[in-house]
C-alpha positions, 0 to 999 in steps of 0.5 A: 120603406114602412116596416110597420105596414109590410104585410098589409098589401095582399093579392086576392085569393084564387082557386087553382086546379093542377094535373101532373103526369109522370114516370119514375124509373129506378136504376141500380145506381140512380133514379130518373124522374120526368114529369109534365105539370099543368096548372090552371088558376081558374077565372083569374088573371094574376099580376106578373110584374109591378114597375114604378115609373120614377118620373111620375111615381106611378105603378105600372102592373103587367098581367099574365093568364092563369095557365102554366105548363111546367116540365121536370126532369130529375136525376138522383144518384 
């Protein structure tokens, strides 16, 4: 490992738009939150995974598109 050049390799910058829809209910002994989060990275396909082929030394990249829906359900006591 080359610690002197650890942070030189960087990914390209991107613009992200996000929308979150949710509801929070407060009860006497706990509260509950349910939400759906939609994120979209505009005009960008990001690198999801990099693998090294040990026989050839080549780096293979797997790509994913920029839309990520996420659901959240949280209970706090």
